[in-house]
N, C-alpha and C positions, 0 to 999 in steps of 0.2 A: 446732643441734647440742647434744647433751646428753652428760654423762659419767655413765655408769651402770655400777657395778662395774668401773671402770677402762677401760671401752670407750666410744669415741665413738659416739654414735648419731645418724645423720644423719636429719633430718626433711624430709619432702617439703614442697614449697612449699605454703602453705595457699591455699584458694580465697578469693576476695575476700568472699564472704558470711561465711565463718568469721571473718575478720579484723574485719568490720563488726560482727558480733554481739558479739565479744569487746571491741571498742573501746566500743560503746555500753553494754554491761552494766558495764564497768569505769567508765566516766564516771558512770553513775548510782550505783554503789557508792561512788565517791569523793565525789559530792555529799552522800551520807548519812553518810559516815564522820567521826567526831570527829577533832579535830586530832591525837590520839594515833596515828592510823594513816596510812600511806601506801598508795596503790593504784597498781599498775603492771601492764603487760602484757608478757608474754614476757621476763621476767627470771630469771636463774639463782637457784635456791634450793639450798643445800647441805643435803641430807637426811641424809647420813652422812659425817662428815669422816675416816673410816678412812684412814690414810696409804697403805695398799696399794690399796684399792679405794673411793675416794671416790664418792659418789653425788650428782651435780648434775642437776637437771631444771628446765626453763623452762616452768612452767605458763602457760596462756593468761592468767589473772588471778591476781595475788598481792596479798593485803592483809597488811601487816606493820607492826611497830612503827616509829614515827617516830624512835625513838632510833638506828636504823640510818642510817649515813652513805650517802646516796643516790649518792655517787660511788664507793662500794666494791661489789665483787661477789665471790662470790655472797652472797646474803642467807641467814644461818643459819636453819634450820628453827625454832629455838626462838623466833624473833622473828615467825614467820608465824602468823596466826590463821585465815586462809581462803585456800584455792586453789580455782580454778574452771577446768574444762576444757571447751572447746566441741567436741563430737563431730563428726568428719567421717567419711566412708566409710573413709578409710585409717587412722583412729585409733580405731575402735570398741573393739577388744580392749584396747588400751593405756589408753584413757580410762575404760573400764568395770571393768577388772580390775587390770591391772599397776600403774598409777600410784596409784590409790587405796590399795592395799596399802602402797606405799612411803611415801605421805603419812601414813597412819595410824602406821606404824612409827616415823616421825620425830616423831610427837606433834602434828601439825598438827590443831587442834580441829575445823575445819569444811572440808568438801569439797562443792563444787557441781559437778554434771554437767549441762551444757546439751545437750539432744538437739535437733538441727536438721533433722529430717526435712523433706523438701520440702513436706509438706502442713501448713498452719498449725495445725490441731488437734493434730497430733503434736509441735509445738514444746513443750518443757517444760523446766523447771529442776528437777532432782532435788537436794534438800538432804540432807546427812548431817552427823552430829555424832560425834565420837569417844567411844566407850564406855570409860570408865576401867577397868571390870572385865575386859573382853576385849581391849582395845587395838585393836579393829576399829571401823569406821564403822557406825553404825545410821541407817536412814532417818529423817529428820525432816520430810519433806514432798515433795510433787509440786506444782509451780506452773505453771499454764498461762497465766493472765492477769495475775497480780499476785504479787509476793513481799512479804509484810508479816511481818517477823521482829523479835524483840527481841535476838537473838544472831547474830553476835558484837557487834552494836550495833543500835540501832533503825534500820530502814530500810523503806521502802515503795516498790517499784519496779513501775511499769506496764510489763508486758512487751511489749505491742503495739508500743511505740516501739523496743524492742530488736530484735524479729524482723522488722519490716516492711522491705521492700526499698526 
């Protein structure tokens, strides 16, 4: 469940493959992350703390500053450097349009969208970075076999191990 503009949004149960991909990718990000960062799955992020209409969302993967107390929730958006969503048939519109706009508005620097089409060549991780001039995400890459990036920190992830069943 998430709280978006004062409304509880009930999420459908995720398929095992969705959870497996999110868990595997999060583990590889965590392995690459410097000590200054925490990596978790399915934790609440406070995108807007408006008293009347707060916006909380639980992205599939969240990378946030280690200064946040891991016993507290939600995680304030200003401590989050990366969120990733694993796209499922029931979440396509939300993961491709709605949530990225909310993440960008909250100032989260990096957004990854993991497309999990049933055919292996269609599996891809789309990476985005926040454009300071427009306040929107701009595409920074499409990754099918490997993600090798220097931001938000150095990482090199072989995607075959993430997507295999």
